[in-house]
C-alpha positions as CSV (number, residue, x, y, z in Angstrom):
1,M,115.4,143.8,15.9
2,L,111.9,143.7,17.3
3,H,113.1,144.8,20.7
4,H,114.9,147.7,19.1
5,S,111.8,148.8,17.3
6,S,109.7,148.6,20.4
7,L,112.2,150.7,22.3
8,N,112.2,153.4,19.6
9,K,108.4,153.5,19.7
10,S,108.5,153.9,23.5
11,L,111.0,156.6,23.3
12,A,109.0,158.4,20.6
13,T,105.9,158.2,22.8
14,I,107.7,159.7,25.8
15,L,109.0,162.5,23.5
16,F,105.5,163.3,22.3
17,L,104.1,163.2,25.8
18,G,106.8,165.3,27.4
19,L,105.6,168.7,26.2
20,A,102.0,168.4,25.1
21,I,100.2,165.5,26.8
22,T,99.6,165.0,30.5
23,P,100.2,161.6,32.2
24,V,96.5,161.1,33.0
25,Y,95.8,160.3,29.4
26,A,98.9,158.1,28.7
27,H,96.9,154.9,28.4
28,N,95.3,156.2,25.2
29,V,98.4,157.2,23.3
30,Q,99.4,155.9,19.8
31,V,102.3,156.8,17.6
32,A,102.8,156.7,13.8
33,A,105.6,158.2,11.8
34,D,106.4,161.5,13.5
35,V,102.9,162.1,14.9
36,G,101.6,161.0,18.2
37,G,98.0,161.1,19.4
38,T,96.1,160.9,22.6
39,L,92.4,159.8,22.5
40,H,89.9,161.1,25.1
41,I,86.2,160.2,25.3
42,E,83.7,162.3,27.4
43,P,82.8,161.5,30.0
44,N,85.7,159.8,31.7
45,D,86.7,157.6,28.8
46,N,83.6,155.5,29.4
47,P,81.3,155.6,26.4
48,K,77.7,154.2,26.7
49,A,75.8,152.5,24.0
50,G,73.0,154.6,22.5
51,E,74.2,157.8,24.2
52,S,75.9,160.8,22.5
53,T,79.5,161.1,23.4
54,Q,82.3,163.6,22.4
55,I,85.6,162.3,21.3
56,W,88.8,164.4,20.8
57,I,92.3,163.6,19.9
58,A,95.4,165.6,20.9
59,L,97.8,165.3,18.0
60,T,101.5,166.3,18.4
61,R,104.3,166.1,16.0
62,Q,107.8,165.1,17.0
63,G,109.2,167.6,19.5
64,G,105.8,168.1,21.2
65,K,104.2,170.8,19.1
66,L,100.4,170.5,19.0
67,I,98.8,169.9,15.6
68,P,95.4,171.7,15.4
69,L,92.7,170.6,13.1
70,K,93.2,173.7,10.9
71,D,96.7,172.4,10.0
72,C,95.5,168.8,9.2
73,N,93.4,167.1,6.6
74,C,92.1,164.7,9.2
75,Q,89.5,162.0,8.9
76,M,87.9,159.8,11.6
77,A,86.4,156.3,11.1
78,V,84.8,153.9,13.6
79,Y,85.0,150.1,13.0
80,T,83.6,147.2,15.0
81,K,86.0,144.6,16.4
82,P,87.2,142.2,15.3
83,R,87.9,144.3,12.2
84,L,87.9,142.2,9.1
85,K,90.1,143.0,6.1
86,G,88.3,145.3,3.7
87,S,85.5,146.0,6.1
88,L,83.7,149.4,5.8
89,P,83.6,151.8,8.7
90,L,80.5,151.7,10.8
91,L,80.6,155.5,11.4
92,K,82.5,158.4,9.7
93,P,81.8,161.4,11.9
94,A,82.6,164.9,10.8
95,L,85.5,166.4,12.7
96,K,85.3,169.8,14.3
97,P,87.8,171.8,16.4
98,I,87.6,171.2,20.1
99,S,89.1,173.5,22.7
100,N,89.4,173.0,26.5
101,S,91.7,174.2,29.2
102,Q,94.7,172.2,27.9
103,Y,94.3,172.2,24.1
104,Q,92.9,174.6,21.5
105,G,91.4,173.6,18.1
106,I,92.2,169.9,18.3
107,P,90.2,167.4,16.2
108,G,87.0,166.1,17.8
109,A,83.6,164.7,16.9
110,D,80.2,163.8,18.4
111,L,79.0,160.3,17.8
112,V,76.7,157.6,19.2
113,F,77.9,154.0,19.5
114,P,74.9,151.8,18.5
115,K,75.4,148.9,20.9
116,V,77.6,147.4,23.6
117,G,80.9,145.9,22.4
118,N,84.4,146.5,21.2
119,Y,85.2,149.2,18.6
120,E,88.3,150.7,16.9
121,I,88.6,154.4,16.2
122,E,90.9,155.3,13.4
123,I,92.1,158.9,12.7
124,S,94.3,159.6,9.7
125,G,95.6,162.8,8.2
126,T,98.0,164.7,5.9
127,P,99.5,168.1,6.5
128,K,98.1,171.2,5.0
129,A,100.3,173.7,3.2
130,N,101.4,175.5,6.3
131,A,102.1,172.4,8.4
132,N,105.1,170.1,8.6
133,F,104.5,166.5,9.6
134,K,104.3,163.2,7.8
135,P,101.0,161.5,6.8
136,F,99.8,159.3,9.6
137,K,97.1,156.8,10.6
138,L,96.4,156.1,14.3
139,T,94.0,153.4,15.7
140,F,92.6,153.3,19.2
141,P,90.7,150.4,20.8
142,V,87.4,151.4,22.6
143,T,85.1,149.4,24.8
144,V,81.4,150.6,24.9
145,A,79.3,149.7,28.0
146,A,75.6,149.5,28.4
147,G,73.6,152.8,28.5
148,R,70.9,153.8,30.8
149,T,68.0,151.4,31.1
150,A,64.6,152.4,29.5
151,A,62.1,153.8,32.0
152,A,59.3,151.4,33.0
153,P,56.0,152.0,31.2
154,T,53.4,153.8,33.2
155,A,50.1,152.1,34.0
156,S,47.2,152.9,31.7
157,P,44.4,155.1,33.0
158,K,42.1,152.1,33.0
159,A,44.3,150.1,35.3
160,I,44.6,152.8,37.9
161,N,40.9,153.7,38.4
162,S,39.8,153.2,41.9
163,P,36.6,151.2,42.8
164,S,34.8,154.5,43.6
165,Q,35.7,155.9,40.3
166,N,34.4,152.7,38.5
167,L,31.1,152.9,40.5
168,Q,30.7,156.6,39.6
169,R,31.3,155.9,35.9
170,N,28.8,153.0,35.9
171,T,26.2,155.1,37.6
172,L,26.6,157.9,35.1
173,Q,26.4,155.4,32.2
174,T,23.2,153.9,33.7
175,N,21.5,157.3,34.0
176,K,22.5,158.1,30.5
177,N,21.0,154.9,29.1
178,A,17.8,155.5,31.0
179,E,17.5,159.0,29.6
180,L,18.1,157.7,26.0
181,N,15.4,155.0,26.5
182,S,12.9,157.6,27.8
183,Q,13.5,159.7,24.7
184,T,12.9,156.9,22.3
185,K,9.5,155.7,23.8
186,P,6.4,157.0,21.9
187,R,4.7,159.8,23.7
188,I,0.9,159.5,24.3
189,N,-1.2,162.7,24.0
190,P,-2.9,163.1,27.4
191,A,-6.1,164.3,25.6
192,L,-6.3,161.2,23.5
193,P,-8.0,158.9,26.1
194,L,-10.7,161.6,26.6
195,I,-11.3,161.8,22.9
196,I,-11.5,158.1,22.6
197,T,-13.9,157.9,25.6
198,G,-16.1,160.7,24.2
199,A,-16.3,159.0,20.9
200,S,-17.3,155.7,22.5
201,L,-20.0,157.3,24.5
202,T,-21.4,159.1,21.4
203,G,-21.4,155.8,19.5
204,V,-23.3,154.2,22.3
205,G,-25.9,157.0,22.4
206,V,-26.4,156.8,18.6
207,L,-26.8,153.0,18.7
208,G,-29.3,153.3,21.6
209,A,-31.4,155.8,19.6
210,V,-31.5,153.5,16.5
211,L,-32.6,150.5,18.6
212,Q,-35.3,152.6,20.3
213,K,-36.6,153.8,16.9
214,K,-36.8,150.2,15.6
215,K,-39.1,149.3,18.5
């Protein structure tokens, strides 16, 4: 019975792939009910932690007809693995229509995986009024690698000063200190010693006259 079920799933996958999905993406195919989906992650199915990445899913219904986002009430959720029962999604990115050379208007999203590790992307959907497919839920395993390493910090200006720059800076500081000291010292009036000397001589003359008178 299990073998028969696996065989049916494989046949359904081939049927979905035959008209709408190229073999290069076959390793990311999942099937549920009468809907098949192919997951692709830019760039090259190799997401990096901490870096923005674009994800799109080509959905096809049985027979190979493409299901665009405008015909699907689709939602995407991202879970960490191992996924525990009842766990809440880590991310729920908003879906937008993605178009490229192969597909037009398929579900896609931009997201950032927070760290290195294993994740599970789940996309579910129901048909809109003008579409004809069964409700579905597809899950895709994703492995996230390490992102670019942070740039090394640059040396501080103080650390890269040359000896000549340090000598020039010290000389300028010494000259500045000398100028400040000269401004703070009290200034002596050049005429003041002459005034004091004149006053002293006058006092001597007066004292001599007094002494002469006493004699």
